[in-house]
C-alpha positions, 0 to 999 in steps of 0.5 A: 896422580901426583897432582891429586896427592898434592891436593889431597892433604889440603882437602883433608885439612879443610875437612878436619876444620869443617867436621868439628863445626858440623859435629858441634852443630849436630850435638851441641845442646847449648843453643837450647840451654838457659845460659845467658852467654853461649860461645862456640869455639872451633878447635883446629888450625884456623878455626873462627869465633862462633856466634853469641846466642844471648847476653845477660848478667855479665856486662861483657862476654868472653872474647877470643882471637879470630884465629886460634890454633890449639897446640900444646903450650899455647896461651891466650887471654880472654876477659869478662866483667861482672858486677857484684850482686848481678846474677850471671850465667856463662857457658863454653862449648866445643870440647872446652872443659874447666879444670881445678887450676889457678894462675900457673898451677896446673892440676893433673886431673880433668873435671868429670861429667857433672863435677863442680868447683868454686876454686880459682873463680870469683867468690859467689860463682860456681863452675860446672861441667856438662856432657853432651850426647857425645862424650868428646864434647863437654861443656863448662858453665859458670853461674852464680852471683859474684860477692866480692869485687876484684880481679881473678885469673883462671886457667881453662884446659881444653880437650877436643878430638884430634887436638892436644891439650891447650890452656887458656887464661881467663881473667874476671874483673868483678866491679862493685855494682851500685847497691841501694842504701840499707839501714842496719842500725836505726837512730835511737830515741833519747831523753836529755835535760836542757843544756846537755849534749845529745846526738843521733846516729845511723849505721847503714850499707850501700854503695858509696858515695852516700849522702845524708839529710837529717829532718826535724818533725818529718819534713823540716830539713836541718841545715848542714846536717848531712852526716851519719850523725846529728849532734846537739851541743846544748839541747833546748826545749825547742829541740824536742821532737822527732828526727829522721835521716834520708840516705841516698845514692845513685841506686835509690834512697831509704828513710830511717825510723823516727827517733824521739828527742825528749827534753826535760827541764828541772824546776825553775822558780820565777817568783818566790813566795813572799812573807806574810804578817797578819792578825790572829784569826785572819787568813794568809796565802803563799804563792809560787810561780815555777816552770819545768818539763815534765809536770811539776809536783809541789810540797809545802813545808812548815819550819823547813822540814814538816810536810803540810798535809794536802799542801801540794799546789802552787799556792798554800792558804791558811785560815783562822790563824793561830799563834802556833802557826807562826813560823817559816814556810818553804815549798819543794818543787820536783819533776823527773829532771830534778828538784828545787827548794824555794826561799823561806817565807815568814808568817808573822801573827799579831794579837788582835785588838780587844773586843768592844764591850758595853757596861754590865747592867742588872737585869733583875738579880742577874748581870748582863752585857754585850760585846763584839767578838774577834772573828776566827778566834775563841773569845773566852769570857772571864769573871771575878768578884774584884777587879784586881787580885782574886781569881778570874774564872771562865764564865763562857767560851764563845767558839770562833765566830765567822762574823763580828756580830754582837753577842750578849752574855748573861751571868746566872750567878747573883753577886753584889760585885761582878767584873768581866773581861774577854780574853782572846785565845789565838 
């Protein structure tokens, strides 16, 4: 009997170790739950770590010593490593419940069934208690997607039948997972004049390190252009086109939208108009040669500030010149980038040689003669009864002819003496 009384405490202690495990197997719903990590912690003087049913989300699971005695004031550390942006679901079992505790501050109240909190765990995660069919067994689950990297410490408080309250420090190490690049501000199109500075830039997110490569017109990689911005100290016409950037990191890459660089060049005169000297009645043409982007517009002016009607091309022609048209001519060239005025070109008009005339003859009672008119000018035939003095009157006006063809003039008035001359009207 004495031997039995000595063995009985040992048998009772062994039974106390086995019964919670058997009860856990019968009542623990965790094996059929959707949580990624299920830990069975035995509560007793020599309980061993149970099996892990499944692992996903967290990069490593909770671990605990192979032997743990749940006594008042006992502390030990577990750890779990998570990735920012990676979903995780963790559940504990066998009577462990989470209280609203942080570091060494112990909250006096336990969670009630179904209560949740985000206090003292990494941002983005939530702790929820789940009751089993037996109220003595309450499970704690941690789920969510951590949003901030860092180290976090949480105290678990355990309550199990036949045991005192014990505490456990659990440390979360949240690391920044590699997120692919994203573009928050696309490079913007712009317009610049030749010779001015221009730049494109992009604002982006994603896990460092990030690499950048700028491209010109879709597929031409720009040498040494590997930063968040692309700059030109002095743009030229050859720089006009589309620009984009490809951002890359270990998780992937993203290509920006196209940004158009439009390069304008104010008008530049390469050949100035030249002066013209011509005879009255003749023709004259001014020409100018200029470049610029975008399209150039022209306006010719007479005597500096008088805009000439319909004179809006690279050349300006005058026909049947008159003395009144002599003067200075310029052209103003404009586009969206600016304007330029040409140098002055002079138009000098000289008097033509007098027309050739035949000697008058008498045809019956009338006088008659022939002359070759000046082309392009009015040829005014004047007559007088004396060669000097007297008054010269207009016999007839011959409109500006297009060719130098002889014209015969007949004087209808019968006089004893008649003198004739042809006056050119520029």
